[in-house]
Structures are given as C-alpha cells and as structure tokens.
PALO-578172 format. One record per atom (N, C-alpha, C): residue number from 0; z, y, x. Coordinates in steps of 0.05 Angstrom, whole numbers. Atoms other than C-alpha are relative to their C-alpha. Layout:
! PALO-578172
R  zafi      c3      c2      c1
R   NUM       Z       Y       X
...
//
This chain:
! PALO-578172
R  zafi      c3      c2      c1
R     0      10       0     -27
R     0    -402     486   -1458
R     0      -9     -29       8
R     1      11      26      -7
R     1    -446     430   -1431
R     1      18     -14      21
R     2     -17      16     -19
R     2    -408     374   -1395
R     2     -17     -20      17
R     3      13      19     -18
R     3    -427     326   -1339
R     3      -7     -26     -17
R     4       4      25      15
R     4    -420     269   -1391
R     4     -26       3     -16
R     5      25      -4      15
R     5    -477     300   -1433
R     5     -24      -3      19
R     6      21       2     -21
R     6    -520     306   -1369
R     6      -5     -30       5
R     7       3      29      -7
R     7    -506     232   -1353
R     7     -13     -15     -23
R     8      12      14      23
R     8    -524     211   -1424
R     8     -30       6      -2
R     9      28      -6       1
R     9    -590     248   -1423
R     9     -17     -12      21
R    10      13      12     -23
R    10    -608     223   -1354
R    10       0     -30       1
R    11      -1      28       1
R    11    -587     152   -1371
R    11      15     -12      25
R    12     -15       8     -22
R    12    -538     147   -1314
R    12      30       4      -4
R    13     -28      -3       4
R    13    -463     146   -1303
R    13       9      28       9
R    14     -10     -27      -8
R    14    -420     209   -1294
R    14       3       0      31
R    15      -3       2     -29
R    15    -405     185   -1223
R    15     -26       6      14
R    16      26      -5     -13
R    16    -480     187   -1208
R    16      -6      29      -2
R    17       4     -27       3
R    17    -485     256   -1236
R    17      15      17      20
R    18     -17     -13     -20
R    18    -428     278   -1192
R    18     -12      -1      27
R    19      11       4     -27
R    19    -460     248   -1130
R    19     -26      15       5
R    20      26     -15      -3
R    20    -528     280   -1143
R    20       6      29       3
R    21      -5     -29       0
R    21    -498     349   -1156
R    21      16       7      25
R    22     -16      -5     -25
R    22    -452     344   -1095
R    22     -15      -4      26
R    23      17       7     -23
R    23    -508     320   -1050
R    23      10     -22      18
R    24     -11      23     -16
R    24    -468     258   -1029
R    24      -9     -25     -12
R    25       8      25       9
R    25    -481     186   -1033
R    25     -30      -6       3
R    26      29       7      -2
R    26    -546     147   -1029
R    26     -12      -4     -29
R    27      11       0      26
R    27    -585     164   -1091
R    27     -31       0       4
R    28      28       1       0
R    28    -658     147   -1103
R    28     -10      27      -9
R    29      12     -24       7
R    29    -705     205   -1108
R    29      -7       1     -30
R    30       7       0      29
R    30    -727     182   -1178
R    30      25       8     -17
R    31     -24      -5      15
R    31    -654     183   -1203
R    31      10      29       4
R    32      -9     -26      -6
R    32    -638     248   -1168
R    32     -16      21     -16
R    33      15     -18      15
R    33    -697     283   -1202
R    33       6      -1     -30
R    34      -6       2      28
R    34    -678     256   -1269
R    34      26      13      -7
R    35     -27     -13       5
R    35    -606     281   -1263
R    35      -5      30       1
R    36       4     -28      -4
R    36    -630     349   -1238
R    36     -15      13     -24
R    37      15     -10      23
R    37    -680     356   -1296
R    37      17       1     -25
R    38     -18       0      23
R    38    -628     336   -1347
R    38      20      23       2
R    39     -18     -22      -3
R    39    -579     386   -1319
R    39     -14      26      -5
R    40      14     -24       4
R    40    -631     440   -1319
R    40      -7       5     -30
R    41       8      -2      27
R    41    -654     425   -1390
R    41      23       7     -18
R    42     -24      -4      16
R    42    -583     428   -1417
R    42      15      25       8
R    43     -13     -23      -9
R    43    -564     489   -1376
R    43      27      -4      12
R    44     -26       8     -12
R    44    -508     452   -1341
R    44       6      13      26
R    45      -8     -11     -27
R    45    -471     488   -1285
R    45      26     -12       7
R    46     -23      14      -9
R    46    -420     447   -1246
R    46      21      20       8
R    47     -24     -15      -7
R    47    -351     474   -1233
R    47       3      -3      30
R    48      -1       4     -28
R    48    -360     484   -1159
R    48      26       6      13
R    49     -27      -5     -10
R    49    -290     511   -1150
R    49      16     -24      -2
R    50     -15      24       2
R    50    -259     449   -1178
R    50     -10     -22      18
R    51      11      20     -20
R    51    -307     405   -1136
R    51      11       5      27
R    52      -8      -6     -27
R    52    -286     442   -1074
R    52      28      -7       5
R    53     -30       8      -3
R    53    -211     432   -1088
R    53       3     -30       3
R    54      -3      29      -3
R    54    -223     358   -1095
R    54      -9      -9      28
R    55      12       7     -27
R    55    -264     353   -1032
R    55      15      13      23
R    56     -12     -16     -20
R    56    -221     403    -994
R    56     -20      12      20
R    57      20     -13     -15
R    57    -285     433    -971
R    57     -17      16     -20
R    58      14     -18      19
R    58    -322     491   -1003
R    58     -30      -7      -1
R    59      29       2       2
R    59    -394     493   -1026
R    59     -13      24      12
R    60       7     -25     -13
R    60    -403     549    -976
R    60     -11      -8      28
R    61      10       2     -27
R    61    -446     552    -913
R    61       1      26      14
R    62      -3     -24     -16
R    62    -429     603    -860
R    62     -27       7      13
R    63      25      -9     -12
R    63    -487     645    -834
R    63       7      18      22
R    64      -4     -19     -23
R    64    -485     675    -764
R    64     -28      10       8
R    65      25     -14      -6
R    65    -538     725    -743
R    65       0      12      27
R    66       8     -13     -26
R    66    -565     745    -675
R    66      21      -1      20
R    67     -17       2     -24
R    67    -531     759    -610
R    67      27      12      -5
R    68     -27      -7       4
R    68    -458     766    -605
R    68       6      30       8
R    69      -5     -27      -8
R    69    -463     834    -569
R    69     -11      20     -20
R    70      12     -18      19
R    70    -504     863    -627
R    70      17       3     -25
R    71     -14      -2      28
R    71    -454     851    -683
R    71     -18     -17     -20
R    72      13      18      18
R    72    -474     812    -745
R    72      -6      15     -27
R    73       6     -16      25
R    73    -488     868    -797
R    73     -29      -6      -8
R    74      26       3      11
R    74    -545     854    -844
R    74     -18      23       4
R    75      15     -24      -6
R    75    -567     925    -829
R    75     -19      -5      24
R    76      18       3     -25
R    76    -596     901    -763
R    76     -27     -15      -7
R    77      26      12       6
R    77    -649     862    -801
R    77     -23      22      -3
R    78      19     -21       0
R    78    -683     930    -805
R    78     -12       6      26
R    79      11      -4     -27
R    79    -695     930    -731
R    79     -25     -16       3
R    80      26      13       0
R    80    -767     911    -717
R    80       1     -28      15
R    81       0      24     -16
R    81    -748     856    -667
R    81       9     -24     -18
R    82     -10      21      18
R    82    -716     818    -726
R    82     -18      -5     -24
R    83      18       4      22
R    83    -774     821    -775
R    83      -6     -29      -4
R    84       8      28       3
R    84    -794     751    -761
R    84      20     -17     -16
R    85     -21      16      13
R    85    -727     725    -788
R    85       5       6     -29
R    86      -4      -6      28
R    86    -731     759    -856
R    86      -9     -23     -17
R    87      10      23      14
R    87    -774     701    -884
R    87      16     -23       5
R    88     -15      22      -7
R    88    -733     651    -848
R    88      26       1     -17
R    89     -23      -2      14
R    89    -670     677    -881
R    89      -5      -5     -31
R    90       7       5      27
R    90    -705     677    -950
R    90      -1     -29      -6
R    91       1      28       6
R    91    -720     603    -945
R    91      27     -15       4
R    92     -28      12      -3
R    92    -650     587    -918
R    92      15       4     -27
R    93     -15      -6      25
R    93    -621     621    -980
R    93     -11     -18     -23
R    94      13      15      22
R    94    -670     586   -1028
R    94       8     -29       2
R    95      -7      30      -5
R    95    -657     517    -997
R    95      29      -5      -6
R    96     -29       3       3
R    96    -582     527    -997
R    96       7       2     -29
R    97      -4      -2      28
R    97    -583     549   -1070
R    97      -8     -24     -15
R    98       9      24      14
R    98    -624     490   -1091
R    98      19     -24       4
R    99     -19      22      -4
R    99    -571     444   -1060
R    99      26       5     -10
R   100     -25      -8      12
R   100    -516     481   -1095
R   100      20      12      20
R   101     -17     -13     -19
R   101    -489     519   -1036
R   101      -4      31      -1
R   102       0     -29      -5
R   102    -472     593   -1025
R   102       1       7      29
R   103      -3      -9     -29
R   103    -480     631    -960
R   103      22      20       3
R   104     -22     -18      -6
R   104    -423     667    -928
R   104      -6      13      26
R   105       4     -14     -26
R   105    -432     720    -874
R   105      26      16       4
R   106     -26     -12      -2
R   106    -361     738    -851
R   106      -3      29       9
R   107       3     -27      -7
R   107    -349     813    -847
R   107      11       6      28
R   108     -11      -4     -27
R   108    -307     808    -783
R   108       1     -27      13
R   109       0      29      -6
R   109    -329     741    -756
R   109       9      -7      29
R   110      -3       7     -28
R   110    -317     747    -681
R   110      30      -2       8
R   111     -28       0     -11
R   111    -243     763    -673
R   111      -1       8      29
R   112      -1      -6     -28
R   112    -224     765    -601
R   112     -13     -22      18
R   113      11      22     -15
R   113    -249     697    -580
R   113     -19     -18     -17
R   114      15      19      15
R   114    -301     645    -601
R   114      17     -19     -16
R   115     -18      19      15
R   115    -243     600    -620
R   115      10      14     -26
R   116     -10     -13      26
R   116    -219     652    -671
R   116     -21       1     -20
R   117      23       2      20
R   117    -289     652    -701
R   117       0     -26     -13
R   118      -1      27      11
R   118    -284     576    -709
R   118      23      -2     -19
R   119     -24       4      17
R   119    -214     581    -738
R   119      -5      14     -26
R   120       7     -15      25
R   120    -239     634    -789
R   120     -17     -17     -19
R   121      16      16      17
R   121    -292     586    -813
R   121      15     -24     -10
R   122     -17      21      10
R   122    -242     529    -816
R   122      18       8     -21
R   123     -19     -10      20
R   123    -194     572    -856
R   123     -15       3     -26
R   124      16      -3      26
R   124    -250     585    -906
R   124     -11     -26      -9
R   125      10      26       6
R   125    -265     511    -907
R   125     -28      -2      -5
R   126      29       1       2
R   126    -338     521    -899
R   126     -10     -28       3
R   127      12      26      -4
R   127    -382     460    -907
R   127     -13      -3      27
R   128      17       1     -26
R   128    -423     479    -846
R   128      -9      27       6
R   129      11     -28      -8
R   129    -458     536    -811
R   129     -28      -3       9
R   130      28      -5     -11
R   130    -528     560    -796
R   130       2      25      17
R   131      -2     -21     -19
R   131    -532     604    -735
R   131     -29       7       9
R   132      28     -10      -2
R   132    -595     646    -728
R   132      -3      18      25
R   133      10     -16     -23
R   133    -625     671    -662
R   133      23      11      16
R   134     -21      -7     -20
R   134    -564     670    -618
R   134     -11       1      27
R   135       8       2     -28
R   135    -572     685    -544
R   135      11     -26      12
R   136      -8      27     -12
R   136    -566     624    -499
R   136      28       2      11
R   137     -27      -4     -11
R   137    -501     654    -471
R   137      19       5     -22
R   138     -19      -7      23
R   138    -468     665    -540
R   138      23     -21       1
R   139     -22      19      -2
R   139    -398     634    -535
R   139       5     -16     -25
R   140      -3      16      24
R   140    -402     612    -607
R   140     -13     -26       1
R   141      15      26      -1
R   141    -450     557    -590
R   141      19     -22       9
R   142     -17      21      -8
R   142    -404     514    -549
R   142      27      -4     -16
R   143     -22       2      16
R   143    -345     531    -593
R   143      -4     -15     -26
R   144       6      15      25
R   144    -379     506    -656
R   144      -6     -28       6
R   145       7      29      -7
R   145    -407     444    -622
R   145      27     -16       6
R   146     -23      13      -6
R   146    -338     427    -594
R   146      19      -4     -25
R   147     -19       1      24
R   147    -302     441    -661
R   147     -12     -22     -21
R   148      15      20      17
R   148    -353     391    -695
R   148      -2      12     -29
R   149       8     -12      25
R   149    -363     440    -752
R   149     -31      -5      -4
R   150      29       5       3
R   150    -431     416    -780
R   150     -16      26       2
R   151      14     -24      -7
R   151    -479     466    -750
R   151     -29      -4       7
R   152      26       0      -8
R   152    -552     478    -744
R   152      -7      28      10
R   153      10     -25     -13
R   153    -579     531    -696
R   153     -29       3      -3
R   154      28      -6       3
R   154    -644     565    -707
R   154      -8      19      23
R   155       9     -15     -23
R   155    -680     592    -646
R   155      24       5      20
R   156     -22       1     -19
R   156    -618     575    -604
R   156       4     -30       3
R   157      -3      30      -5
R   157    -601     507    -573
R   157      30      -6       0
R   158     -26      10       1
R   158    -536     473    -589
R   158       0     -29     -11
R   159       2      28       7
R   159    -527     396    -594
R   159      26     -12       4
R   160     -24      18      -3
R   160    -470     349    -604
R   160       1     -18     -26
R   161      -1      19      23
R   161    -446     297    -656
R   161      -6      14     -27
R   162       2     -15      25
R   162    -444     349    -711
R   162     -18      24       1
R   163      17     -25      -2
R   163    -496     401    -687
R   163     -28      -8       9
R   164      28       3      -9
R   164    -571     405    -677
R   164     -13      26      -4
R   165      15     -25       0
R   165    -625     457    -676
R   165     -28      -2     -10
R   166      28      -3      10
R   166    -693     480    -703
R   166     -13      22      16
R   167      16     -21     -15
R   167    -746     517    -663
R   167     -28      -6      -1
R   168      29       4      -1
R   168    -820     526    -658
R   168      -7     -12      28
R   169      10      11     -25
R   169    -861     492    -602
R   169     -11      22      16
R   170       9     -24     -14
R   170    -865     553    -559
R   170     -19      -5      23
R   171      17       8     -22
R   171    -896     517    -499
R   171     -29      -4     -10
R   172      27       7      11
R   172    -954     490    -541
R   172     -13      25     -11
R   173      12     -24      10
R   173    -965     558    -575
R   173     -13      17      21
R   174      10     -16     -22
R   174    -972     595    -510
R   174     -22     -14      14
R   175      22      15     -13
R   175   -1015     541    -481
R   175     -26       5     -16
R   176      24      -2      16
R   176   -1062     546    -540
R   176     -13      28       3
R   177      10     -27      -1
R   177   -1071     622    -536
R   177     -13       4      28
R   178      11      -3     -26
R   178   -1081     619    -460
R   178     -26     -16       3
R   179      25      16      -2
R   179   -1133     564    -465
R   179     -22      14     -16
R   180      22     -14      16
R   180   -1170     605    -519
R   180     -11      25      18
R   181      10     -23     -19
R   181   -1173     666    -469
R   181     -16     -13      23
R   182      16      11     -22
R   182   -1196     620    -413
R   182     -28      -7     -10
R   183      26       6      11
R   183   -1252     595    -458
R   183     -17      23      -3
R   184      15     -25       3
R   184   -1272     667    -468
R   184      -6      13      27
R   185       6     -10     -28
R   185   -1278     676    -392
R   185      21      16      14
R   186     -22     -16     -12
R   186   -1212     711    -379
R   186      15     -17      22
R   187     -13      14     -21
R   187   -1179     693    -313
R   187      25      15       9
R   188     -24     -18      -7
R   188   -1129     752    -300
R   188      13      11     -26
R   189     -13      -7      24
R   189   -1080     759    -356
R   189      27      10       5
R   190     -26     -11      -2
R   190   -1017     799    -363
R   190      16     -12     -23
R   191     -18      12      18
R   191    -956     770    -398
R   191      24      17      -5
R   192     -24     -14       8
R   192    -902     806    -435
R   192      20     -18     -13
R   193     -20      18       9
R   193    -840     765    -444
R   193      25      15      -9
R   194     -26     -14       8
R   194    -772     780    -475
R   194      20       1      23
R   195     -21      -1     -21
R   195    -707     787    -436
R   195       2     -27      12
R   196      -2      26     -16
R   196    -695     735    -382
R   196      20     -20     -11
R   197     -20      18      12
R   197    -636     709    -421
R   197     -11     -16     -23
R   198      12      14      22
R   198    -682     686    -477
R   198     -17     -24       9
R   199      15      24     -10
R   199    -704     615    -463
R   199     -26      -5     -14
R   200      26       5      14
R   200    -760     615    -515
R   200     -22      18      12
R   201      20     -16     -12
R   201    -795     673    -481
R   201      -7     -13      26
R   202       8      14     -25
R   202    -791     633    -416
R   202     -17     -25      -6
R   203      16      23       7
R   203    -819     572    -453
R   203     -28       8      -5
R   204      27      -9       5
R   204    -879     613    -475
R   204     -15       7      27
R   205      11      -4     -26
R   205    -889     635    -403
R   205      -9     -24      13
R   206       5      26     -12
R   206    -886     564    -381
R   206     -25     -12     -11
R   207      25      10      13
R   207    -939     544    -432
R   207     -24      12      11
R   208      23     -13     -11
R   208    -985     597    -406
R   208      -5      -9      30
R   209       3      10     -26
R   209    -973     574    -335
R   209     -14     -28       0
R   210      12      25       2
R   210    -991     503    -355
R   210     -30       1      -3
R   211      26      -3       6
R   211   -1056     525    -384
R   211     -16      10      23
R   212      14     -12     -24
R   212   -1075     566    -323
R   212      -3     -19      22
R   213       0      20     -22
R   213   -1057     512    -274
R   213     -21     -21      -7
R   214      21      20       8
R   214   -1100     462    -313
R   214     -27       9       4
R   215      25     -12      -5
R   215   -1158     509    -305
R   215      -6       9      28
R   216       4      -7     -27
R   216   -1147     519    -233
R   216       7      29       8
R   217      -8     -28      -6
R   217   -1117     588    -237
R   217      30       3       3
R   218     -29      -4      -3
R   218   -1050     615    -216
R   218       8      26     -14
R   219     -12     -23      13
R   219   -1003     665    -248
R   219       6      22      19
R   220      -7     -22     -17
R   220    -998     734    -215
R   220      27      10      -8
R   221     -26      -8       9
R   221    -923     749    -217
R   221       2      30      -5
R   222       0     -28       5
R   222    -940     824    -217
R   222     -10       8     -28
R   223      10      -5      27
R   223    -973     815    -285
R   223      18     -11     -21
R   224     -22       8      19
R   224    -909     787    -316
R   224      19      21      -3
R   225     -18     -21       4
R   225    -869     840    -349
R   225      21      -6     -22
R   226     -20       6      20
R   226    -804     835    -386
R   226       6      26     -15
R   227      -6     -24      15
R   227    -785     881    -442
R   227      17     -13     -26
R   228     -14       9      26
R   228    -743     878    -508
R   228     -22      -8     -19
R   229      19      12      20
R   229    -776     846    -569
R   229     -12      21     -20
R   230      10     -17      20
R   230    -789     910    -606
R   230     -24      17      10
R   231      24     -14      -6
R   231    -850     957    -608
R   231       5      20      22
R   232      -3     -23     -19
R   232    -821    1015    -569
R   232       4     -10      27
R   233      -5      10     -27
R   233    -796     974    -511
R   233     -26     -12      12
R   234      25      11     -10
R   234    -861     937    -505
R   234     -20      22       7
R   235      17     -23      -6
R   235    -899    1003    -510
R   235       6      11      26
R   236      -7     -12     -25
R   236    -860    1031    -452
R   236      -6     -19      24
R   237       7      19     -21
R   237    -869     967    -410
R   237     -30       1       5
R   238      28       1      -5
R   238    -944     967    -422
R   238      -8      29      12
R   239       6     -25     -13
R   239    -947    1042    -404
R   239       5      -1      31
R   240      -7       3     -28
R   240    -913    1026    -338
R   240     -21     -18      14
R   241      20      18     -14
R   241    -961     969    -323
R   241     -24      14       4
R   242      26     -15      -1
R   242   -1022    1011    -339
R   242       0      23      20
R   243      -2     -21     -19
R   243    -997    1066    -294
R   243      -2     -12      29
R   244      -1      13     -26
R   244    -993    1015    -237
R   244     -26     -14       7
R   245      22      14      -6
R   245   -1054     972    -244
R   245     -16      -7     -28
R   246      17       7      25
R   246   -1112     952    -292
R   246     -19     -22       6
R   247      17      22      -8
R   247   -1140     892    -258
R   247       3     -25     -16
R   248      -6      24      18
R   248   -1130     846    -318
R   248     -19       5     -25
R   249      18      -1      24
R   249   -1174     831    -379
R   249      12      -8     -26
R   250     -15       8      23
R   250   -1123     806    -426
R   250      29       2       2
R   251     -28      -2       2
R   251   -1052     814    -449
R   251      12     -21     -20
R   252     -13      19      19
R   252   -1009     759    -481
R   252      28      10      -5
R   253     -26     -11       5
R   253    -948     789    -515
R   253      17     -21     -13
R   254     -18      20      10
R   254    -886     751    -533
R   254       7       0     -29
R   255      -4      -3      27
R   255    -886     775    -605
R   255     -23      17     -12
R   256      20     -18      13
R   256    -931     808    -655
R   256       8      29       1
R   257     -10     -27       0
R   257    -887     869    -655
R   257      -5      12      29
R   258       5      -8     -27
R   258    -891     874    -579
R   258     -30       6       3
R   259      29      -6      -2
R   259    -967     869    -585
R   259      -9      25     -13
R   260       9     -26      13
R   260    -970     927    -634
R   260       8      23      18
R   261      -7     -21     -20
R   261    -931     970    -584
R   261     -20       2      24
R   262      19       1     -23
R   262    -978     948    -528
R   262     -27      13     -10
R   263      26     -11      10
R   263   -1039     964    -572
R   263       0      30       0
R   264      -1     -29      -1
R   264   -1016    1036    -577
R   264      -3      10      28
R   265       1      -9     -27
R   265   -1006    1042    -503
R   265     -28      -2      11
R   266      29       4      -9
R   266   -1078    1015    -490
R   266     -16      23     -12
R   267      17     -21      12
R   267   -1107    1065    -539
R   267       5      27      10
R   268      -7     -27     -13
R   268   -1071    1124    -510
R   268     -13       5      27
R   269      14      -3     -27
R   269   -1104    1109    -444
R   269     -30      -5      -3
R   270      28       2       4
R   270   -1173    1102    -474
R   270     -12     -26       2
R   271       9      29      -2
R   271   -1177    1027    -471
R   271      -4     -12     -29
R   272       6      13      25
R   272   -1209     988    -528
R   272       5     -29       0
R   273      -7      28       5
R   273   -1187     923    -557
R   273     -21     -11     -20
R   274       0      17     -25
R   274   -1222     874    -546
R   274     -20       7      21
R   275      23      -5     -19
R   275   -1280     907    -509
R   275      12       3      29
R   276     -10      -3     -26
R   276   -1237     928    -450
R   276      22     -20       7
R   277     -23      19      -2
R   277   -1174     886    -460
R   277       4     -16     -25
R   278      -8      18      23
R   278   -1161     826    -505
R   278      29      -1      -2
R   279     -29       0       5
R   279   -1093     822    -537
R   279       8     -20     -20
R   280     -12      18      19
R   280   -1051     770    -571
R   280      30       3      -4
R   281     -28       0       6
R   281    -984     765    -603
R   281      11     -28      -3
R   282     -12      25       5
R   282    -937     710    -626
R   282      17       3     -25
R   283     -16       1      25
R   283    -905     693    -695
R   283     -18       1     -25
R   284      18      -4      23
R   284    -962     713    -743
R   284      16      12     -23
R   285     -13     -15      21
R   285    -923     764    -782
R   285     -23      11     -19
R   286      21     -10      18
R   286    -960     793    -843
R   286     -14      24      12
R   287      10     -24     -12
R   287    -969     857    -802
R   287     -24      -7      18
R   288      20       7     -19
R   288   -1014     820    -753
R   288     -30      -1     -11
R   289      28      -1      13
R   289   -1072     815    -803
R   289      -8      27      -9
R   290       6     -28       9
R   290   -1069     890    -818
R   290      -3      21      23
R   291       4     -18     -22
R   291   -1073     917    -747
R   291     -30       5       4
R   292      29      -6      -4
R   292   -1141     947    -725
R   292      -3       0      31
R   293      11      24      14
R   293   -1168     902    -698
R   293      22     -19      -8
R   294     -19      21       8
R   294   -1134     842    -730
R   294      10     -14      24
R   295     -14      11     -24
R   295   -1084     811    -681
R   295      -3     -30       1
R   296      -3      29      -6
R   296   -1097     742    -654
R   296      29      -6       8
R   297     -28       6      -4
R   297   -1030     707    -652
R   297       5     -30      -4
R   298     -10      27       2
R   298    -991     642    -654
R   298      19      -3     -25
R   299     -16       3      23
R   299    -964     622    -722
R   299      23     -19       3
R   300     -22      17       2
R   300    -895     596    -729
R   300       7      -5     -30
R   301      -4       8      29
R   301    -876     560    -796
R   301      27       9      -8
R   302     -27     -12       8
R   302    -820     604    -823
R   302      11     -14     -24
R   303     -10      14      23
R   303    -816     565    -887
R   303      13     -26       9
R   304     -12      24     -10
R   304    -805     499    -851
R   304      25       4      18
R   305     -24      -6     -18
R   305    -756     533    -804
R   305      24       3     -18
R   306     -24      -5      18
R   306    -710     557    -860
R   306       7     -24     -15
R   307      -7      24      17
R   307    -715     497    -905
R   307       8     -24      17
R   308      -7      23     -19
R   308    -714     448    -847
R   308      31       1       9
R   309     -28      -5     -10
R   309    -648     480    -821
R   309      20     -10     -21
R   310     -17       8      21
R   310    -614     469    -889
R   310       0     -29      -4
R   311       2      29       5
R   311    -640     399    -897
R   311      15     -16      22
R   312     -15      12     -22
R   312    -613     380    -828
R   312      31       4      -3
R   313     -27      -6       2
R   313    -547     414    -843
R   313      13     -18     -22
R   314      -9      16      21
R   314    -539     375    -909
R   314       5     -29      10
R   315      -4      26     -11
R   315    -547     311    -870
R   315      25      -1      18
R   316     -24      -1     -16
R   316    -493     332    -821
R   316      24       1     -18
R   317     -22      -3      17
R   317    -447     352    -877
R   317       7     -27     -13
R   318      -4      25      11
R   318    -456     283    -908
R   318       9     -21      21
R   319     -12      17     -19
R   319    -432     252    -843
R   319     -19     -12      22
R   320      19      10     -20
R   320    -495     236    -804
R   320       5      16      27
R   321      -7     -13     -25
R   321    -487     250    -729
R   321     -25      -3      20
R   322      19       0     -22
R   322    -529     263    -667
R   322     -29       0     -11
R   323      26      -4      12
R   323    -589     286    -707
R   323     -19      12      22
R   324      19     -11     -19
R   324    -652     299    -666
R   324      -8      29      -9
R   325       9     -26       9
R   325    -675     372    -665
R   325     -27       0     -13
R   326      25      -3      15
R   326    -732     395    -710
R   326     -17      19      18
R   327      19     -15     -17
R   327    -789     420    -663
R   327     -24       5     -18
R   328      21      -5      19
R   328    -840     454    -709
R   328     -26       7      16
R   329      24      -6     -14
R   329    -914     455    -688
R   329      -9      30      -4
R   330      11     -27       2
R   330    -948     522    -675
R   330     -30       0       0
R   331      27       0       4
R   331   -1017     543    -689
R   331     -14      26       8
R   332      16     -24      -8
R   332   -1067     592    -658
R   332     -15      12     -24
R   333      14     -14      22
R   333   -1092     643    -709
R   333     -19      20      15
R   334      21     -17     -14
R   334   -1157     675    -678
R   334      -8      23     -19
R   335      12     -22      15
R   335   -1173     745    -703
R   335     -16      17      19
R   336      20     -17     -14
R   336   -1212     804    -676
R   336       9      13      26
R   337      -9     -14     -23
R   337   -1166     827    -619
R   337      -6     -15      25
R   338       8      13     -25
R   338   -1195     777    -571
R   338     -31      -3       0
R   339      29       1      -4
R   339   -1266     776    -543
R   339      -7      -9      27
R   340       7       9     -25
R   340   -1305     755    -483
R   340      10      18      23
R   341     -12     -16     -22
R   341   -1277     779    -415
R   341     -22      19      11
R   342      19     -18     -13
R   342   -1309     841    -387
R   342       3      -3      30
R   343      -2       2     -30
R   343   -1323     847    -313
R   343      20      21       9
R   344     -21     -17      -9
R   344   -1265     879    -276
R   344      -8      12      28
//
C-alpha cells in the first residue's frame, strides 16, 4: 500500500506538507499543492480519511440540504420540473467536493421536530460544513445554522454570519437585460410571470424589469404581473387565466425557462404565434431552452460557477475564515427566436 511518505518523497516535500495539502488546511502555494496532488495521483495514494477525521474530530463530510422545508428533502424531488435548474448545480457541487476530498451527506430524516434538532443532528455527525440549496427565505434552518456557526454556504437563499455566506445569480441585472432588449424591439406593454411571493429572487427579477421600464419612461401595469409556481403546469394555468382576461400586451417575461414553456403552450392553444403576436423570454438557460420551437430567449445563470463556487467558499469557512462576502454571479442575456419586433396592439 502506498504511504504518504512515498508521496512526500516523489513530490520533494515533507510528510507534514502532504498532510496539509490533502486535508485542505494550511497555507500552501499552488505550485506545491499541484506537485503533491500529481504525486499522489501517479502513485495511486488514497489517504485514510477515517483516521484523519478521528484526529481532527471533524469528518470529511459536507451536509447537503435541498429545497424548502415543507417539501421534504428526498432526492426524488429532483424529478419535479421546477428543480431541473439545480441538477447541474448539484453535479458541480459533488465534483468540487470530491476533488477536495469530501463526501456529501444528505440526512434521511434531517428535520426532526425543530431546526435546532437539525443542527444537533449535523453536529452529532461532526460534519465539516453544510451546503443548503434553494431554501425558502422563511426556512427556519437558515437562522439555526447561522447561529450555530456550522460553516455553511447557501445557494439561492440568503444567510450570513461569521461562518455563513451565500451564492446567487445577479437576478436584477438579468431581468433588466431582457427587459431592455424588449424595449429596444419596440415593446412597451409586457406581462411578467414571477414565482411565489415568498421567493425573494423572483421579486428581484421583477425589480430589475421595473428598473429598465422606469429608465425608458414606462411604468409597470400591476395587472400584468402574475404569480405562479415555478413549474410548467402552474405557469400554463396562470397564462391561460391572463389570456382569458386581457391581451393588451406584446411580450411576456417568465421567471424561469420551464414557466416559459408552459406559457408557450397556453399561447399556442389560443392561436397566438411567438414571436409574431407575443414575444416570450425565460430565465436560467436550461438546455431545453435551445430546443423549443421557436428557440427561447432567456437569461443564463452560470450553474458551474454556482456549484463550484459554493464549495470553494465553504472550504474557506471550514479552514477558519469568517465573514466572507457572498458570491454574486453575473447573468447574461441569450437572444434566440422567441423575441421579435413589437406588433401593434
């Protein structure tokens, strides 16, 4: 069996340096870190993470929390369309954690009776930290984790403290970009489909659209703002309701690509063509967006940077850094065929 001493000899460093590199602790130059990792890989060295954990009294495990507390945390919920966006995010969380020598833990009964019991369960397991994905703003686990000072990074949820920070896209900028694009095409009356009122990022997107309209001298018609769930069916139903009430708009901005797909169906069933009659946009830039007919204009969020960035921030918290600034990722307008010049209404 290959030993750490052999890795140290091949890399030309001490065993202590090998230990520091493989544990992710200490200040190690990037050149030395790469040399140690390459030596370990070439020799097929696998550190005894159990023994390391016993010495540190902390496991090489990162707890993973998923979605809203009222939904439960089963991985089976990833099959729900509203969660498609997070599949790639989870992929890159897992890859980045594995590269750093950590395993992910998703507790089978994580909630208990109180958020405090959730925290105690993580402490009992001696997790190194936690990544919490897409929690609602009212989820009681957010303040519980912040107060417990378990190193935690929230993704698409906001929690901050000495040992906690968050990662999210720049929703305001993304919505502003797509609204400005529609204004440049001559659209003045736009309908907006946002998520539930408890979701702050849906509200941020609406705010970005309002900013763009106000800068162009236009106001937002409250009657053209519709709330729905994030999935296709709920957006389809909300669009059908709007279309039964009024059609004095030339464009629809949806809060997600999947919502836009549901809206597209509602428009077609009523004989409306996209973009000739109504322009349509989504948000997220899922792979599906490039396969709709017509191709869906949308706002891209960087799912790779979101997943990897969350783990990188968490590793810094685990190593003792505090009060880290949140990671706000830029968004980018992706223009496709679902937008066109405004027709006369």
